[in-house]
py3Dmol code that shows the C-alpha trace and the ligand (Angstrom):
import py3Dmol

protein = """\
ATOM      1  CA  UNK A   1     -43.187   7.844  39.379  1.00  0.00           C
ATOM      2  CA  UNK A   2     -46.184   5.619  38.735  1.00  0.00           C
ATOM      3  CA  UNK A   3     -49.870   6.972  38.549  1.00  0.00           C
ATOM      4  CA  UNK A   4     -52.837   4.748  37.958  1.00  0.00           C
ATOM      5  CA  UNK A   5     -53.467   4.447  34.231  1.00  0.00           C
ATOM      6  CA  UNK A   6     -57.301   5.072  34.890  1.00  0.00           C
ATOM      7  CA  UNK A   7     -56.329   8.411  36.416  1.00  0.00           C
ATOM      8  CA  UNK A   8     -54.146   9.409  33.491  1.00  0.00           C
ATOM      9  CA  UNK A   9     -57.025   8.569  31.141  1.00  0.00           C
ATOM     10  CA  UNK A  10     -59.510  10.612  33.164  1.00  0.00           C
ATOM     11  CA  UNK A  11     -57.045  13.514  33.160  1.00  0.00           C
ATOM     12  CA  UNK A  12     -56.612  13.257  29.490  1.00  0.00           C
ATOM     13  CA  UNK A  13     -60.427  13.343  28.883  1.00  0.00           C
ATOM     14  CA  UNK A  14     -61.141  16.053  31.446  1.00  0.00           C
ATOM     15  CA  UNK A  15     -62.678  19.173  29.998  1.00  0.00           C
ATOM     16  CA  UNK A  16     -62.496  21.256  33.033  1.00  0.00           C
ATOM     17  CA  UNK A  17     -59.718  21.239  35.581  1.00  0.00           C
ATOM     18  CA  UNK A  18     -59.445  23.391  38.635  1.00  0.00           C
ATOM     19  CA  UNK A  19     -56.239  23.409  40.809  1.00  0.00           C
ATOM     20  CA  UNK A  20     -56.128  25.011  44.312  1.00  0.00           C
ATOM     21  CA  UNK A  21     -52.646  25.762  45.645  1.00  0.00           C
ATOM     22  CA  UNK A  22     -51.242  26.751  48.949  1.00  0.00           C
ATOM     23  CA  UNK A  23     -47.975  27.707  50.515  1.00  0.00           C
ATOM     24  CA  UNK A  24     -46.540  24.177  50.088  1.00  0.00           C
ATOM     25  CA  UNK A  25     -46.165  24.671  46.372  1.00  0.00           C
ATOM     26  CA  UNK A  26     -43.832  27.640  46.997  1.00  0.00           C
ATOM     27  CA  UNK A  27     -41.838  25.763  49.736  1.00  0.00           C
ATOM     28  CA  UNK A  28     -39.188  24.659  47.311  1.00  0.00           C
ATOM     29  CA  UNK A  29     -38.708  28.024  45.943  1.00  0.00           C
ATOM     30  CA  UNK A  30     -37.485  28.677  49.457  1.00  0.00           C
ATOM     31  CA  UNK A  31     -40.597  30.420  50.934  1.00  0.00           C
ATOM     32  CA  UNK A  32     -41.717  29.362  54.277  1.00  0.00           C
ATOM     33  CA  UNK A  33     -45.212  27.814  54.733  1.00  0.00           C
ATOM     34  CA  UNK A  34     -47.526  28.822  57.502  1.00  0.00           C
ATOM     35  CA  UNK A  35     -48.202  25.718  59.526  1.00  0.00           C
ATOM     36  CA  UNK A  36     -45.249  23.416  59.046  1.00  0.00           C
ATOM     37  CA  UNK A  37     -43.882  22.653  62.624  1.00  0.00           C
ATOM     38  CA  UNK A  38     -40.448  24.544  63.189  1.00  0.00           C
ATOM     39  CA  UNK A  39     -40.233  26.287  59.841  1.00  0.00           C
ATOM     40  CA  UNK A  40     -43.885  27.571  59.314  1.00  0.00           C
ATOM     41  CA  UNK A  41     -44.365  31.459  59.662  1.00  0.00           C
ATOM     42  CA  UNK A  42     -47.167  30.771  62.337  1.00  0.00           C
ATOM     43  CA  UNK A  43     -44.630  28.834  64.417  1.00  0.00           C
ATOM     44  CA  UNK A  44     -42.393  31.915  64.609  1.00  0.00           C
ATOM     45  CA  UNK A  45     -44.804  34.841  64.481  1.00  0.00           C
ATOM     46  CA  UNK A  46     -48.158  35.471  65.917  1.00  0.00           C
ATOM     47  CA  UNK A  47     -50.896  36.067  63.281  1.00  0.00           C
ATOM     48  CA  UNK A  48     -52.806  38.438  65.686  1.00  0.00           C
ATOM     49  CA  UNK A  49     -49.945  40.700  65.856  1.00  0.00           C
ATOM     50  CA  UNK A  50     -49.188  40.681  62.087  1.00  0.00           C
ATOM     51  CA  UNK A  51     -52.254  39.628  60.118  1.00  0.00           C
ATOM     52  CA  UNK A  52     -55.312  41.410  61.292  1.00  0.00           C
ATOM     53  CA  UNK A  53     -56.718  44.976  60.703  1.00  0.00           C
ATOM     54  CA  UNK A  54     -56.430  45.618  64.481  1.00  0.00           C
ATOM     55  CA  UNK A  55     -52.773  44.674  64.408  1.00  0.00           C
ATOM     56  CA  UNK A  56     -52.200  47.116  61.653  1.00  0.00           C
ATOM     57  CA  UNK A  57     -54.183  49.864  63.473  1.00  0.00           C
ATOM     58  CA  UNK A  58     -52.071  49.210  66.619  1.00  0.00           C
ATOM     59  CA  UNK A  59     -48.638  49.043  64.962  1.00  0.00           C
ATOM     60  CA  UNK A  60     -48.610  49.833  61.182  1.00  0.00           C
ATOM     61  CA  UNK A  61     -44.893  49.981  61.042  1.00  0.00           C
ATOM     62  CA  UNK A  62     -44.423  46.489  62.544  1.00  0.00           C
ATOM     63  CA  UNK A  63     -46.956  45.018  60.157  1.00  0.00           C
ATOM     64  CA  UNK A  64     -45.598  46.890  57.138  1.00  0.00           C
ATOM     65  CA  UNK A  65     -42.103  45.856  57.962  1.00  0.00           C
ATOM     66  CA  UNK A  66     -43.036  42.216  58.212  1.00  0.00           C
ATOM     67  CA  UNK A  67     -44.736  42.305  54.860  1.00  0.00           C
ATOM     68  CA  UNK A  68     -41.900  44.222  53.333  1.00  0.00           C
ATOM     69  CA  UNK A  69     -39.618  41.405  54.479  1.00  0.00           C
ATOM     70  CA  UNK A  70     -41.970  38.762  52.967  1.00  0.00           C
ATOM     71  CA  UNK A  71     -42.117  40.737  49.764  1.00  0.00           C
ATOM     72  CA  UNK A  72     -38.302  40.792  49.604  1.00  0.00           C
ATOM     73  CA  UNK A  73     -38.188  37.072  50.197  1.00  0.00           C
ATOM     74  CA  UNK A  74     -40.642  36.355  47.434  1.00  0.00           C
ATOM     75  CA  UNK A  75     -38.856  38.648  45.029  1.00  0.00           C
ATOM     76  CA  UNK A  76     -35.601  36.648  45.719  1.00  0.00           C
ATOM     77  CA  UNK A  77     -37.487  33.385  45.035  1.00  0.00           C
ATOM     78  CA  UNK A  78     -37.942  31.818  41.631  1.00  0.00           C
ATOM     79  CA  UNK A  79     -40.946  29.781  40.448  1.00  0.00           C
ATOM     80  CA  UNK A  80     -40.187  25.995  40.798  1.00  0.00           C
ATOM     81  CA  UNK A  81     -40.973  23.008  38.671  1.00  0.00           C
ATOM     82  CA  UNK A  82     -44.494  22.684  40.432  1.00  0.00           C
ATOM     83  CA  UNK A  83     -45.529  26.247  39.311  1.00  0.00           C
ATOM     84  CA  UNK A  84     -44.216  25.530  35.832  1.00  0.00           C
ATOM     85  CA  UNK A  85     -46.197  22.142  35.593  1.00  0.00           C
ATOM     86  CA  UNK A  86     -49.358  24.143  36.260  1.00  0.00           C
ATOM     87  CA  UNK A  87     -48.604  26.491  33.492  1.00  0.00           C
ATOM     88  CA  UNK A  88     -48.194  23.590  31.123  1.00  0.00           C
ATOM     89  CA  UNK A  89     -51.415  22.154  32.332  1.00  0.00           C
ATOM     90  CA  UNK A  90     -53.148  25.488  31.623  1.00  0.00           C
ATOM     91  CA  UNK A  91     -51.786  25.359  28.102  1.00  0.00           C
ATOM     92  CA  UNK A  92     -52.955  21.821  27.265  1.00  0.00           C
ATOM     93  CA  UNK A  93     -56.271  21.291  29.230  1.00  0.00           C
ATOM     94  CA  UNK A  94     -59.320  22.500  27.361  1.00  0.00           C
ATOM     95  CA  UNK A  95     -60.456  24.582  30.370  1.00  0.00           C
ATOM     96  CA  UNK A  96     -58.214  25.211  33.361  1.00  0.00           C
ATOM     97  CA  UNK A  97     -58.450  27.512  36.314  1.00  0.00           C
ATOM     98  CA  UNK A  98     -55.806  27.971  38.998  1.00  0.00           C
ATOM     99  CA  UNK A  99     -57.095  29.276  42.394  1.00  0.00           C
ATOM    100  CA  UNK A 100     -54.294  30.082  44.866  1.00  0.00           C
ATOM    101  CA  UNK A 101     -54.205  31.080  48.430  1.00  0.00           C
ATOM    102  CA  UNK A 102     -50.644  32.277  47.916  1.00  0.00           C
ATOM    103  CA  UNK A 103     -49.906  35.967  47.840  1.00  0.00           C
ATOM    104  CA  UNK A 104     -46.228  35.642  46.670  1.00  0.00           C
ATOM    105  CA  UNK A 105     -46.998  36.148  43.030  1.00  0.00           C
ATOM    106  CA  UNK A 106     -44.896  33.178  41.888  1.00  0.00           C
ATOM    107  CA  UNK A 107     -47.754  31.588  39.834  1.00  0.00           C
ATOM    108  CA  UNK A 108     -48.092  34.693  37.633  1.00  0.00           C
ATOM    109  CA  UNK A 109     -44.242  35.000  37.396  1.00  0.00           C
ATOM    110  CA  UNK A 110     -44.162  31.351  36.150  1.00  0.00           C
ATOM    111  CA  UNK A 111     -46.654  32.249  33.420  1.00  0.00           C
ATOM    112  CA  UNK A 112     -50.096  31.138  34.808  1.00  0.00           C
ATOM    113  CA  UNK A 113     -52.722  33.438  33.294  1.00  0.00           C
ATOM    114  CA  UNK A 114     -56.101  31.877  34.238  1.00  0.00           C
ATOM    115  CA  UNK A 115     -55.430  32.549  37.867  1.00  0.00           C
ATOM    116  CA  UNK A 116     -57.514  33.738  40.965  1.00  0.00           C
ATOM    117  CA  UNK A 117     -55.384  35.018  43.946  1.00  0.00           C
ATOM    118  CA  UNK A 118     -57.957  34.413  46.602  1.00  0.00           C
ATOM    119  CA  UNK A 119     -55.972  35.878  49.342  1.00  0.00           C
ATOM    120  CA  UNK A 120     -54.604  38.755  47.313  1.00  0.00           C
ATOM    121  CA  UNK A 121     -51.042  39.735  46.386  1.00  0.00           C
ATOM    122  CA  UNK A 122     -48.201  40.955  48.503  1.00  0.00           C
ATOM    123  CA  UNK A 123     -46.972  43.141  45.664  1.00  0.00           C
ATOM    124  CA  UNK A 124     -50.116  45.244  45.513  1.00  0.00           C
ATOM    125  CA  UNK A 125     -51.198  47.833  47.961  1.00  0.00           C
ATOM    126  CA  UNK A 126     -54.334  49.679  48.912  1.00  0.00           C
ATOM    127  CA  UNK A 127     -55.451  52.503  51.079  1.00  0.00           C
ATOM    128  CA  UNK A 128     -56.087  51.383  54.736  1.00  0.00           C
ATOM    129  CA  UNK A 129     -57.924  54.371  56.020  1.00  0.00           C
ATOM    130  CA  UNK A 130     -60.341  55.175  53.301  1.00  0.00           C
ATOM    131  CA  UNK A 131     -60.013  52.378  50.736  1.00  0.00           C
ATOM    132  CA  UNK A 132     -59.339  55.336  48.105  1.00  0.00           C
ATOM    133  CA  UNK A 133     -60.300  54.073  44.712  1.00  0.00           C
ATOM    134  CA  UNK A 134     -57.287  55.911  43.067  1.00  0.00           C
ATOM    135  CA  UNK A 135     -54.007  54.152  43.183  1.00  0.00           C
ATOM    136  CA  UNK A 136     -52.105  57.311  43.821  1.00  0.00           C
ATOM    137  CA  UNK A 137     -49.820  55.786  46.274  1.00  0.00           C
ATOM    138  CA  UNK A 138     -46.402  56.669  47.606  1.00  0.00           C
ATOM    139  CA  UNK A 139     -45.380  53.091  48.162  1.00  0.00           C
ATOM    140  CA  UNK A 140     -41.927  53.928  49.418  1.00  0.00           C
ATOM    141  CA  UNK A 141     -43.416  55.778  52.376  1.00  0.00           C
ATOM    142  CA  UNK A 142     -46.415  53.710  52.812  1.00  0.00           C
ATOM    143  CA  UNK A 143     -48.896  56.605  52.203  1.00  0.00           C
ATOM    144  CA  UNK A 144     -52.093  57.095  50.134  1.00  0.00           C
ATOM    145  CA  UNK A 145     -51.439  60.493  48.246  1.00  0.00           C
ATOM    146  CA  UNK A 146     -55.266  60.959  47.977  1.00  0.00           C
ATOM    147  CA  UNK A 147     -55.990  61.024  51.702  1.00  0.00           C
ATOM    148  CA  UNK A 148     -52.625  60.847  53.431  1.00  0.00           C
ATOM    149  CA  UNK A 149     -53.563  57.541  55.119  1.00  0.00           C
ATOM    150  CA  UNK A 150     -51.548  54.379  55.604  1.00  0.00           C
ATOM    151  CA  UNK A 151     -51.089  51.958  52.748  1.00  0.00           C
ATOM    152  CA  UNK A 152     -51.639  48.313  53.591  1.00  0.00           C
ATOM    153  CA  UNK A 153     -50.761  45.250  51.496  1.00  0.00           C
ATOM    154  CA  UNK A 154     -53.617  44.042  49.226  1.00  0.00           C
ATOM    155  CA  UNK A 155     -54.074  40.773  50.957  1.00  0.00           C
ATOM    156  CA  UNK A 156     -56.722  39.180  52.944  1.00  0.00           C
ATOM    157  CA  UNK A 157     -56.196  39.341  56.849  1.00  0.00           C
ATOM    158  CA  UNK A 158     -57.736  37.144  59.455  1.00  0.00           C
ATOM    159  CA  UNK A 159     -61.362  38.314  60.040  1.00  0.00           C
ATOM    160  CA  UNK A 160     -61.689  39.820  56.636  1.00  0.00           C
ATOM    161  CA  UNK A 161     -63.901  38.736  53.657  1.00  0.00           C
ATOM    162  CA  UNK A 162     -62.318  37.340  50.534  1.00  0.00           C
ATOM    163  CA  UNK A 163     -62.746  39.322  47.403  1.00  0.00           C
ATOM    164  CA  UNK A 164     -66.334  38.467  46.407  1.00  0.00           C
ATOM    165  CA  UNK A 165     -65.782  38.150  42.641  1.00  0.00           C
ATOM    166  CA  UNK A 166     -62.735  35.982  42.991  1.00  0.00           C
ATOM    167  CA  UNK A 167     -64.578  33.601  45.508  1.00  0.00           C
ATOM    168  CA  UNK A 168     -67.641  33.396  43.391  1.00  0.00           C
ATOM    169  CA  UNK A 169     -65.686  32.483  40.258  1.00  0.00           C
ATOM    170  CA  UNK A 170     -63.649  29.918  42.201  1.00  0.00           C
ATOM    171  CA  UNK A 171     -66.799  28.240  43.611  1.00  0.00           C
ATOM    172  CA  UNK A 172     -68.568  28.298  40.300  1.00  0.00           C
ATOM    173  CA  UNK A 173     -65.464  26.617  38.627  1.00  0.00           C
ATOM    174  CA  UNK A 174     -65.071  24.017  41.364  1.00  0.00           C
ATOM    175  CA  UNK A 175     -68.788  23.090  41.112  1.00  0.00           C
ATOM    176  CA  UNK A 176     -68.576  22.463  37.392  1.00  0.00           C
ATOM    177  CA  UNK A 177     -65.146  20.912  37.023  1.00  0.00           C
ATOM    178  CA  UNK A 178     -64.247  17.391  36.144  1.00  0.00           C
ATOM    179  CA  UNK A 179     -61.029  17.187  38.119  1.00  0.00           C
ATOM    180  CA  UNK A 180     -60.032  19.245  41.142  1.00  0.00           C
ATOM    181  CA  UNK A 181     -56.517  19.317  42.487  1.00  0.00           C
ATOM    182  CA  UNK A 182     -55.593  20.435  46.032  1.00  0.00           C
ATOM    183  CA  UNK A 183     -51.863  21.114  46.016  1.00  0.00           C
ATOM    184  CA  UNK A 184     -49.517  22.055  49.004  1.00  0.00           C
ATOM    185  CA  UNK A 185     -52.312  23.261  51.306  1.00  0.00           C
ATOM    186  CA  UNK A 186     -53.192  22.150  54.862  1.00  0.00           C
ATOM    187  CA  UNK A 187     -56.825  22.307  53.904  1.00  0.00           C
ATOM    188  CA  UNK A 188     -57.855  24.037  57.235  1.00  0.00           C
ATOM    189  CA  UNK A 189     -58.466  27.637  56.102  1.00  0.00           C
ATOM    190  CA  UNK A 190     -61.925  28.326  54.825  1.00  0.00           C
ATOM    191  CA  UNK A 191     -63.490  29.087  52.493  1.00  0.00           C
ATOM    192  CA  UNK A 192     -60.588  27.706  50.215  1.00  0.00           C
ATOM    193  CA  UNK A 193     -60.599  24.409  52.244  1.00  0.00           C
ATOM    194  CA  UNK A 194     -64.216  23.899  51.251  1.00  0.00           C
ATOM    195  CA  UNK A 195     -63.713  24.101  47.465  1.00  0.00           C
ATOM    196  CA  UNK A 196     -62.874  20.422  46.993  1.00  0.00           C
ATOM    197  CA  UNK A 197     -66.292  19.584  48.581  1.00  0.00           C
ATOM    198  CA  UNK A 198     -67.929  21.660  45.984  1.00  0.00           C
ATOM    199  CA  UNK A 199     -66.171  19.768  43.394  1.00  0.00           C
ATOM    200  CA  UNK A 200     -67.046  16.412  44.912  1.00  0.00           C
ATOM    201  CA  UNK A 201     -70.721  17.305  44.987  1.00  0.00           C
ATOM    202  CA  UNK A 202     -70.416  18.001  41.302  1.00  0.00           C
ATOM    203  CA  UNK A 203     -68.902  14.441  40.822  1.00  0.00           C
ATOM    204  CA  UNK A 204     -65.382  15.611  40.046  1.00  0.00           C
ATOM    205  CA  UNK A 205     -62.317  13.485  40.772  1.00  0.00           C
ATOM    206  CA  UNK A 206     -60.452  15.058  43.649  1.00  0.00           C
ATOM    207  CA  UNK A 207     -56.767  14.757  43.758  1.00  0.00           C
ATOM    208  CA  UNK A 208     -54.459  15.864  46.507  1.00  0.00           C
ATOM    209  CA  UNK A 209     -50.709  16.384  46.244  1.00  0.00           C
ATOM    210  CA  UNK A 210     -49.142  17.309  49.545  1.00  0.00           C
ATOM    211  CA  UNK A 211     -45.977  16.567  51.554  1.00  0.00           C
ATOM    212  CA  UNK A 212     -47.906  15.522  54.738  1.00  0.00           C
ATOM    213  CA  UNK A 213     -51.405  14.117  55.388  1.00  0.00           C
ATOM    214  CA  UNK A 214     -54.252  16.656  55.709  1.00  0.00           C
ATOM    215  CA  UNK A 215     -57.853  16.511  56.597  1.00  0.00           C
ATOM    216  CA  UNK A 216     -58.485  15.816  52.878  1.00  0.00           C
ATOM    217  CA  UNK A 217     -56.045  13.019  52.417  1.00  0.00           C
ATOM    218  CA  UNK A 218     -58.402  10.010  53.142  1.00  0.00           C
ATOM    219  CA  UNK A 219     -61.324  11.639  51.519  1.00  0.00           C
ATOM    220  CA  UNK A 220     -59.721  12.518  48.207  1.00  0.00           C
ATOM    221  CA  UNK A 221     -60.075  10.071  45.253  1.00  0.00           C
ATOM    222  CA  UNK A 222     -56.275  10.031  44.839  1.00  0.00           C
ATOM    223  CA  UNK A 223     -53.686  11.247  47.440  1.00  0.00           C
ATOM    224  CA  UNK A 224     -50.012  11.602  46.475  1.00  0.00           C
ATOM    225  CA  UNK A 225     -47.741  12.262  49.421  1.00  0.00           C
ATOM    226  CA  UNK A 226     -44.572  14.125  48.418  1.00  0.00           C
ATOM    227  CA  UNK A 227     -43.201  17.302  47.000  1.00  0.00           C
ATOM    228  CA  UNK A 228     -45.338  19.187  44.462  1.00  0.00           C
ATOM    229  CA  UNK A 229     -42.245  20.160  42.483  1.00  0.00           C
ATOM    230  CA  UNK A 230     -41.689  16.465  41.868  1.00  0.00           C
ATOM    231  CA  UNK A 231     -45.089  15.045  41.628  1.00  0.00           C
ATOM    232  CA  UNK A 232     -46.767  17.628  39.399  1.00  0.00           C
ATOM    233  CA  UNK A 233     -44.074  17.594  36.508  1.00  0.00           C
ATOM    234  CA  UNK A 234     -44.121  13.671  36.578  1.00  0.00           C
ATOM    235  CA  UNK A 235     -47.946  13.767  36.340  1.00  0.00           C
ATOM    236  CA  UNK A 236     -48.041  16.483  33.566  1.00  0.00           C
ATOM    237  CA  UNK A 237     -45.444  14.484  31.562  1.00  0.00           C
ATOM    238  CA  UNK A 238     -47.538  11.325  31.826  1.00  0.00           C
ATOM    239  CA  UNK A 239     -50.766  13.060  30.854  1.00  0.00           C
ATOM    240  CA  UNK A 240     -49.579  15.002  27.878  1.00  0.00           C
ATOM    241  CA  UNK A 241     -46.129  14.180  26.793  1.00  0.00           C
ATOM    242  CA  UNK A 242     -46.502  10.303  26.775  1.00  0.00           C
ATOM    243  CA  UNK A 243     -49.853  10.835  24.993  1.00  0.00           C
ATOM    244  CA  UNK A 244     -48.171  12.682  22.155  1.00  0.00           C
ATOM    245  CA  UNK A 245     -45.410  10.097  22.022  1.00  0.00           C
ATOM    246  CA  UNK A 246     -48.102   7.382  21.672  1.00  0.00           C
ATOM    247  CA  UNK A 247     -49.590   9.256  18.765  1.00  0.00           C
ATOM    248  CA  UNK A 248     -46.240   9.550  16.829  1.00  0.00           C
TER     249      UNK A 248
END
"""
ligand_1 = """\
39
OAD
P -50.109 25.809 55.297
O -48.790 26.181 55.901
O -51.225 25.780 56.317
O -49.998 24.455 54.528
C -48.920 24.046 53.681
C -49.035 22.676 53.382
O -48.126 22.401 52.363
C -48.836 21.718 54.560
O -49.817 20.702 54.523
C -47.476 21.083 54.205
O -47.364 19.732 54.607
C -47.415 21.086 52.674
N -46.102 21.185 52.017
C -45.009 21.738 52.520
N -44.014 21.599 51.548
C -44.535 20.994 50.563
C -43.971 20.634 49.170
N -42.738 20.794 48.879
N -44.875 20.005 48.396
C -46.152 19.841 48.717
N -46.742 20.137 49.902
C -45.982 20.703 50.711
O -50.389 26.820 54.164
P -51.716 27.098 53.291
O -52.580 25.894 53.320
O -51.480 27.771 52.086
O -53.728 32.880 54.763
O -52.363 28.141 54.326
C -53.678 28.713 53.980
C -53.750 30.102 54.513
O -53.393 30.163 55.892
C -52.710 31.048 53.955
O -53.156 31.539 52.579
C -52.606 32.224 54.914
C -52.520 31.272 56.136
O -52.922 31.924 57.315
C -53.678 34.166 54.862
O -52.614 34.854 54.934
C -55.008 34.985 54.617
"""
view = py3Dmol.view(width=600, height=400)
view.addModel(protein, "pdb")
view.setStyle({"model": 0}, {"cartoon": {"style": "trace"}})
view.addModel(ligand_1, "xyz")
view.setStyle({"model": 1}, {"stick": {}})
view.zoomTo()
view.show()
């Protein structure tokens, strides 16, 4: 796979790299995306019945069962070469931050440590009724032991605010970075879809890696159409491994 040499040089020189990922990076681990026609979760399920606080209030069992199914799917899945390439980038780049919209936990399982999970994590829970601070939870029966209320997955639903500290850190990093990657995301869900603009305003190089064109494709400095699990490892190899070979 060929990348412009000027881009490889910029990546080698970059002090601060931020990468934003979406469901596309986990697609080759076998997890469904949201908006892919035919296979995306939102082509089969209605978000208003499964991914809002009202939906949970109306039918906590239906919603909990759906997330239990997704939790099971993500536990069966393994991180792929795309996740691992981002771990490598974190190790090699002077400063690196990974911001993900994914709730599947695969980035952490791959070994990413400088990680913000903007939309939460399927594998964590919180108290739905009273947002009890204790985590005295009966996960098996979906109950908060402190107040007896229902437990919900610790993720962001439609109509809810993102965790303020995570969003603030992501925005601050995007504003200051030299290179911003947008990987496997349809770039239509805000505020994540706005991060690349913050980076661009700060003169960062914006690079998109996605299987299909998105609203960002024509606006990015570099757009690579294809699978994240193929493009990312090839790019990381050219940035870091070839550089070391050149120095030997
Ligand atoms: P989407 O399903 O909207 O977009 C996934 C993108 O990944 C699409 O543009 C695909 O073309 C691309 N894609 C698929 N397979 C790929 C591959 N192997 N390599 C590279 N790209 C690939 O998912 P997100 O952008 O993550 O929110 O969706 C954003 C948010 O919308 C999600 O976090 C979720 C959803 O509603 C919440 O649950 C709060």
